[in-house]
N, C-alpha and C positions, 0 to 999 in steps of 0.2 A: 747437794749440787742442784742449782737451777740455772737454766739457760733457755733462750728462745731467739729466733731470728733467721736471717738468710745466709750471711757469710759463715765460713767454717772457722773454728777456733784454731789458733796458731801457737805452737810452743817451740821449744828448742829442737825437738825432734819432728820430722815431717809427719803430717797426718793427712788422711784423705780429705778432699774438699777445699774450700776457700778459706782465706784468713778471716778471723772474727772482726766485726765492725761494731763499735759502740754506737748505740742509738740512745741519745739522752732523752730522759723523761723526768724533768725536775719534779721533785716532791715525792712524798710517800703516798701510797694508796692505803687509806684506812678502811678496814672492813670489819664488821662485827663477826665474832666467832659464835656460830650458832650451836646451841646445845641440842642434844638429841631430843626430838619431838617438836622442835620449833617449826612453824610453817613458813615456807618460802614467801618472799615478797614478789608478787607477780608483776609483770609488765602490763602496760596499757594494751587494750585490744588493738589489733592491726588497723591502721588508718585513723586512729584517734590519738590525740595528744592531751595529757592532763592539763587542766587550767592552771595558770601561774598561782603558786601558793597552795594548791589543792593537794590533798593526800593522794598518793598513787592508788590507782584502782587495783584491788586485790582479786586474784583468781588464778587459775592454772596457767602456767607459762607454756606457750605453744613452742614446740621444739623447732630449731632452725635446720632446714634441710642442708644448707651449706656446711654448717658445723658438723652435722652428722657425716657428710661426705668426707670432710677433712679428718674426722675422728680425733678432735683435739683432746689431748690428755692434760689433766691438771695435777700438779704435784706441789705440796707445801712443805718447806723445810724450816726447822728452827734454827737458832743462831749457831748451833753446833753442827749443822748440816745433816741432821737426822730427819727422816721422813715422818711427818706428822699427819699428812692427809694424802690420800692416794685414790684417784678416780678410777671407775671401771675402764675408761678409755686408756688409762695408763697401764692397766693390766694387759689390755689388748696390744698396746704398742711395745711394751718392754718385756712382757711375758711373765712377770711376777704378780702373784696375787697380793691382795692387801695384807693378808696375814704374813706373807713373806717379805713385804717391803716396809711396813710400818715399824718405826723405831730404829731402822738400820741406817747406816751412813749411805747417802746417795752416791757419793764418790766411789766408795768401795763396792757398792752393789752394781753400778752400771758403767764405770769408767775404767778404761785400761790403765795399768800402772804408769805407763810413760806419760800419761796426761794428768796425773794427780796434781802436780804443782800448778799447772796452768788453770785447772778448774778451781782449785782452792783459792787462787788469787782472784779469779773472776767473781767467785762467790763472795769473797771478802769485800771486793770493790762495791758490789751491789748493796751489801748491808751497810757499809761505811758511808758511801756517798749518796745512796738513794737513787742513783742513775740506773736506768734500765739498759740492758744490752740484748742484742739479738744476733743469732748466728746459727749456722749448721754445725753439728758436732757429731763425731762418731761415738756411738754408745755400744755397750755390750749387752746383747739380748740374752735372756735366760738360756736359750738353746746354744749359746756360745758364739753365735754369729755376730758380726759387727754391722751396724746399720747407721746411715746418716739421718739425723733427726733435726728438724727445724725447732729452735727454742726461742722463746721470748720470756725474759726474766725481769722481775721487778720486786721492790721491797714493799712489805705490807706492815701495817700497824693495827693492833687490835684496840679495843676500848680501854685496856689496862696499860697501854703503852708498850706492850711486848712487840718485838720485831720478828718478822717471818720473811721468808723468801718464796715468792710464787713463781712457778715455772709452767708455762704453757708449751706443749710440744705436739708436733705432728710429723708423720712420715714425710721425709723430704721429697720422695718420688711423687707422692700424692699432691703435695703443695706445688711442685714444679708443673705437674700436669694441669692443675687448675689455673696456675699462672699463665701457662701457654694458651689454655682455652680462653681465659679472660682477655689476654692480650690480643689473641686472634679475633675474638668477637668484637672487642673494642675497636680494633683497627678496621675490621670489615664494616662495622656499623658506621664508623666515622667517615670512611672513604668510599662507601658504596654509592654508586649513582642511583640506586633504588631508594626511594623514600621509606624509612623504617620508623615505626612508632609503637609505643606500648600504652595500652589503656588498662586501667585497673578494673576491679570488679564493679565499680560505680560508673564505668565508661568515661573516665576522665584521664587525660593524658598524664603519664608519669615520665615519659621519655620520648624524644624525637631526635633523629639524626640530622646532620646539615642538609642532606638531600631533601628531606621532607620540609625543612625550613624553606628551601628555595621553591619547592613545588607549591607550598601553601602561601608563600610570601609573608609568613608570620615568624618572628623570632622564637627560638626554642622556649625562652622563659615565659612568653605569652601563651604558649600551649599548656604549660604545666598546671594541673588542677582544673582545667576547663574541659567541657565536652566538645564534641565535633560541631554541634550546632552553634556553640558559642564562638568557636574559632573560625568556622567556615559557614556563614549564614546562607551562602548562595549555592550550596550543594544540597542534595537530597538526604539531609541528615537523618530523618526518621527511618528511611530505608536502610541506611548504613548502620544505625544503632540497632535496628531489628536484626540485621545480619550478625552483628557482634554478639548480641544476646544469645542467638542460636548457637554460635560457636562456644560461648561460655557454658551454656546449659548442656550441650550434647558432646562437646569435645571433638566434633567432626570438623576438620578444616574446610574453609571456603576458599576455593582456588579460582583465580582469574575471573572475578566478578567485575563487570563493567559498570561504570557510572560516568555521568556527564554533568558538568557544572562549571562554575567560575570561582576563582580564588583571588585574594588580594594580589597575588603575583601577576595576574593578567585579568583585571576586572572587566574588561570590555569584550573578551572573547571566550567562547565556550571551549573547554578542554575535556578530553576523555582520559580516564585512568583505568588501569587494571589493578584490582585489589585482591589480595590474598590475606587470609586471617587464620591464626593458629592459637589454640589455647595454651597458656603457659602454666606449668605446674612445677612445684619444687620436688625434691627427692622423695618426700613423703606423700606426694600426690595432692597437696594443697593447691587449689586454683589461685594463681596470682593475678591473672588478667588475660589479655589478648594481645598478641603481637601482630602488627599489620604491616604489610609491604605494599607500596604504592609505586606503580610504573606509569609514567605519562605516555599514553599511546594515541595522542591527538592526531599525529600524522597518519597512523594506520587507520584510525577511526574516520578521518576525513576521506582517506582513500576508499574505505568501505562504503561510506555514505555516497561518494561520487560513483562508485561501481554500482551501488544499489539504484542510484538515480538513473544511471545509464541503462541498467537492466529494466527499470520501470519504463523509461522512455521507449525502449525497444518493444516491450510488451504492449504499451499503448499503441504504438505505431502498427505493430502486427495485428492488434485487435481492430484498429481503424481500417486496415487493409481488407479485412473480411466483413466489416460492418458497414462501411461507407460505400455507396454506389451499388447496392444490391439490385436496384431498379433504375430506370431512366426517368423517374418522376422527380421533378425539381424539388418540390416541397419535402418529399420523403428523404431525399439525399441530404437536404439541409438539416432535417431532424436527426438523421443518423450522425452527422458531424457534431451536433450539440449534445447528443446522448453520449458520445465517446468522450467529450471534453469534461463532462460532469459525472462523478466528482473527482476524476483523476487529476484534472488540471485546474478546475475552477469550481466555485460554488454556484455561479450563474453564468450561462453561456447563451449568446444570441448570434444567430447567423443572419446578416443583413446584406442584401444585394442592391446595387444601384438600380433604380427603376428603369432607366434607359437600357441597361444590360438585359434585364428581364424581358423587355419588349423587343430585344434583338438588335438594338442600336449600340454603337460604340459611344463611350462617354469619356469626356476629358473635362476636368474642373479647373477653372482659373482661380487665382489666389483669393478673389473676392466673391466667388460663387458658392452658394449653398449646395449641399448634397441632398438630392431627393432619393430617399432610401426606402426600400420595401423590406419589411421584416418577414423572414421566411420561417424561422424557428426560434424558440426560446425554451431553455431547459434549466431547472434549478434542483438542487438537492432537497430542498424543502420549501414550503410556501413562505414567502417573506415579502416585505414592502419593496425590496429590491426587484423582485419579480414583477410586482405591480407597476414599478417604474418603467419597465421595458415595454417597447412597442409590441402589441399583440401580433401574432403571425397574420400576414395578409394586409396589414395596415401600411399605408404610405405616409412617410413623415419627412419633413424638411429640416435638415440640420444646418445651423448657421456656419459660416466659414471658420469661426473660431472654435468649433467643437472638435474634440480630439478624434472622433470617428471620421469627421470630414477631412481632417489633416491626414489621417491614415490612408483613406482612399484617394486623396489628391496626390500625395507624394509616393504612394506605393510602399511605404516604410512602416514598420511597427511603431506603436506609441506605448511606452511603458511608464506608468506612475507607480513606483514601488510602494511608496507611503503616501496615501491619498490624504490631503489636507482639506479642510472645509472649503478653501478657495478653489480647489480643483473640481468639486462636484458640479458647479454650473457648466463646466466645459465637458463633463462626461454625459450629463443628462440632456435630454432634448428641451425640457422646460423647467422653470423654477419649481413647479409642483413635483416633478420627477426628481429633482435634486434634493428636495426635502425628504422624499421617501428614501432615497439612497442614504442620506445622513441618518435617518432613524434606523435603517437596516444595518448601519455600521460597516458600510463598504470601506475597506481600508487599503485595497490594492487593486489596480486596474491595468489591463493589457488589451490592446487592439492590434490584430495582425491582419494584413491585407490578404484577400483571396485573389491570387494572380494565376491566370491560365493562358498559355499561348501569348504571353506578352501583354495581356489586357487585364486591368484591375476590374474584378467583378463586384467586389464588395469587401466586407470585413467580418472577421470572427472576433466578437466582443466578449471579453472575459472579466469577471469580477470575483473578488473574494470577500466573504463575510465571516463564515465559520472557521475556515482554515486560518490559523493565526499567522502563518508565514507569509511574507510579501512575495510577489512574483520576483523571480531572480533570473539569472542568465540561463540556467537549465530549463526553467519554465518557458522562457522566450524561445529557446532552441526547439523544445518539444512543440510549442504552439505553431511555430513557423513550419515545422515538418508536417504537422497535421493539416494546416491550412494549404500547404502546397499540394498534398495528396488529394485533399477534398476538393480543391478548386478545379482540378481536372475533371473529377466526377460531376461536379456542379455544372461545369461548362458543357460537358457532354449532355447532361440532362436538359440544360437550357436550349441547346441547339436541337436536341430531339423534340423538345416540347414545341419549339417554334415551327420545326418542319411538320410535326404532327398536326399542330393547329392549322397550319396552312393547308395541308392535305385534307384535313377534316372539314375545314371551311369550304374547300373546293367540292368535296364529295357531297356535303349537305346541300350546297347550292345546286347540285345536279339532281338531287332527289326531288320527287314531286311533292307538291302541297295540294292534296286532293280533299274535296268535301266528303263528309261522312256518308252521304247518300249519293249514288250515281245510278240513274236508271232503275234497274231492278235489284240493286245490291246495296247493302249497308257494309261499309268497309272500315277497318282499323289497321294501323301499321306501326311498326317500330324499326328504328335503326340503332344498333348498339355497336360503338367502335370496339376494337380489340382492347383487352385489358392489360396486356403485358408485352406489346411489341413496339418497335420504334416507329412504325409507319401504319397508316390506316390501310384497310383492304379495299377491294373493288366490288363489294356487294351492293346490289340495288334492287329496287322494286318500282313498279309503276302501275297506275290505274288510269286507263285511257277511255273516255266516253266515245262511243261509236254511233253511227246512224241507226235508227230503228230502235232506240232504247237499249242497244247492246253495250257491253262493257268489256274491254280487253284488260286482262290481269297479267302482269309480267313480274317475275322474280329471277334474278341472275347473279352470277358470281364470277368476276374476272380473276383468274389465277394470278397470284403475285400480290404485291402491296405497294403502298406509297403513291406519290403523285402520278406516276405513269399508269398505275392500275386505275386510279380515280379518273384520269383523263380518258382511258380506254372505255371505262364504264360510261362516261358521259357521251362518247361517240355512239356506243351501242344503244344507249337509251334514246338518243336523238333519231338513230336509224329505225329503232322499233316503233317510235311514235309516228314517223313518216310512213313506214310500211303499214302500220295498223290503220291509217286513214284510208288505205286502198281497199280495205275489207278483204284481205287475202286470207286464204285458209291458213290455220296455224302452222301446218307443216311447211307450206309454201313460204310463209314469212320467215321461218327458221332457216330455210335454205338461203334466202337473201341475206340474212344476218350472218350466216356462215361465210358467205363470200366477202361480206364487209369485214369480218374479223380476220380473214386471211391476209388482208392488206394492212393490218395494224401491227406491224413489227412482230410478227410471230406470236401474237397474243392468242390465248385460249380462254374460253369462258363456258360456263354451264348456264342453261336457261330453261325455264318452263314458261310456256305462253298459252293462255287460255282465253277463250271468248265466250262470254255468258249471254244467252238469249233468254230474256225473261218470259217471252211469249211462248217459246217452245219448252221452257223450263228444263234447259239443258246447257251443258258446257262442252265445247270442243277444245281439246287440250293436246298440245304437242310438247315433247320433252327432248332437250339436247344435253344428255348426260347429267341431269340434275336429280336431286332426291325427289321422290314422288310426293305430291300433295296428299293431305288427309281430308277425307270427307266425313263429316259428322252429321248424322241424320237422327231424327227423333225416333226412339224405339229400337235403334240399331247401335251396335258397338262402333266406335270410331274405326275407320279403315284406311289403310294406305291404298291409293288408287293404283291399279295394275296398268301401268303404261309401258309401252316400249321405251327403253332407256334412251336410246339414241346416242350419238357421239357428241362430244363437246363442240361448241362453235370454234372454228379456226382449224379443225382437222382437215376439212375439205373432202368433197367427193362422197359424202355419206347422205343417204336419203333419210328423211324424217317422215313420221306417220302421225295422223291425227286420230285421237280417240274421243268418242262422245260419251259423256256420262250425264245421268239425270241429276237435276238439282231443283228440288221442289222448294217452295217458300218455307223458310225456317231452316233449310239445310245450310251447312257451312262448309267452306273450303279453306284449308289452312296451307299457305305457301311459306316456305322458310329456306334459309341457306344452311350449309353444313356447320357453320359456327354455332348453331343452336344445339345440335345433337352430338357432334363428334368431339371426343376427348381421347387423350392418350391412355387413359386408365381403363376405359370400358369399351366393350365391343359395340359396334354400331347397332346391331339388332337389339341389344339391351337398351340402348338409349332411345331407339325408335319406339320400343314397347313403353318406355317411361313417358314419351310424348303422348301416345295413344291413351295411356292411363289418366294423364292429366286432363285430357279432353272429354273423359267420361263424365256422366252425371247430368244434373239439370242445366238448362240453358242459362248462360250468364252474359252480361254485357261484354261486347267484343273488346273494349278497352281493358276491362278487368282480366279477360283471358290473356291478352297480350302481356300484361304485367306479370301474371301468374307464370306463364311459360318462360319469360326471361328470368324472373327471380329464381325459378326452380331449376331450370336446365342450363342456363348460361353460367360457366365457371368464371370467377373474377380474373383468374390468370390465363384465360383462354387467349391463344395467340391469333385468333381469327375473329373478324367482325360478324355481325348478324343482321340479316334483313328478314323481317317477319311481316306477313300480310294475311289478314283474315277477312273473308267476305261471307256475308249471310244473305241468302236469297230472300227477297221480299216480293209481295204481290205488287205488280206495276200499277201505277195510277191509271 
């Protein structure tokens, strides 16, 4: 008996299973009958096909994992229905060993008596007609149990013309399980919205599902036999193939690997995909290839990119908040803005202000007016010709009405050229030479954003890209406008501070004396140093006043407070001291008059030291109103602070002052100074006064050199107070 197939045999009496169905297979199958010791004819190696007409390649046949899972049994019967060949799988399936089965009637060995007639008829039909049939049939196992077995039967002819019947059989439950698995896998693969593909060990496609066809935009048949690079040239194929090889070699799955690229499905837009890869093996562990799943995550990727861009914008803005406007210096504030913009936003950034705005005037441009612009800062990620094309800081340049930066400051609106063409460069650059430099530097994107504060256009933030391959986009414009808005307020504050400070400084310098280096019996040198880190100037002053009889009055003072009011108060006190000095008053008496004058100046308070040098008597008479004591330097003696009654500051009122006389021989020096020279927040005053005395030690030096030494060594750059310094050396009168 031989049988194979899916339906169940049907006879006069009911049997388990389905009815048999004939499956025609015209013609006989001729097979050589091998004698013992013959070598099997091997199949071609996997992946190779023999050339037409060539002899088949001989070698060991690799077992099939699927056939091993099915456990397909082979049984050959002669024309009498006796078993002549019996495979090991048949022994496993039916329970009979080869010795027990060979030579016996298959019907009597394995078929229940009620099915004898049906089986004999089916057997006869196969031998007579040569048509195969398939079906599921109940057989009797050696242990007495009944099992449903799938059969597929067909007629065989040997080289002598003898007829045989071949039966291939497998346990029906195993076949059904595999059928369900295959049906489930096939349906899932075909209908899955996830792209699925299989690559062989040569990294060539052997299977793709419809979803992957749609994702790649390439029909399934155009995938087969080709590599990823051949099918999708616009993705990062080397990286993907490297990942596939790692999975093939290690067997470790790769899960949720992201990649970005373009496919024929949407050749003009980048897409993002999540890839997972798993090594495929058969039941024997033979590596078949790699299965890949592909999920289009473009929307999530874009959302992440946008979120990252927003995070980056916030980080840049937060950074700008701490880095821009650390001082009220206009140039430094502009440099801080340029430093923040490069490289986060641009490869080259320039901060330009309208020259009228820098000078403190309002500026409005007509349609045909050129923009007169002063460059304040330029920053670049690296040296380039684009940097050379920019106006150097401090230079004033005229930009024609058609220039883009002129358009920006005239309209108060950003100007964006996402993709710079050669024709755009003359409108970006100030001159043809600068345009040529920009072309050689490969400037490919341009953005100018106005600097607007308190409703006034101050200038523009000028941005260019050379190294960054991406053009300026809407996100960049948003970030640039936010930076410009924040920086413009700081720049405007610095501008107004600088204008006010310049005004006060000009006033104060105009009130300070311009004295000759020699007066009567004194050689003098002086310095005035404005405060380094305040919004306003102070009220420090000094004066050298020639008197009758070759005498000279020396004055150093400090009005408390700062700004124009302090400078104005200082001017009044200086005028008053000059007037009183001409009366040849005693120093203490002169300070009393100054005290009364100060009382009437809006509650102003000032410190002052007033000295009168008489070269004939070789002495100085000195009075002090709350000021730091002068230093006397004498040959052969250590520098000393003069011990003077401190007195009360001017403006307190009702306090008496006293005059002290000190000797001053030719060659001796007196050093007058204000507290800005020695006072700091970090050091005690005594320590700083000791440092002053130490600097004055040593051999005699030119007074100008001593002034520079004291300022350079003692005055702190960030000191919030200004400094007045006056040094006088006694000389022998003519």
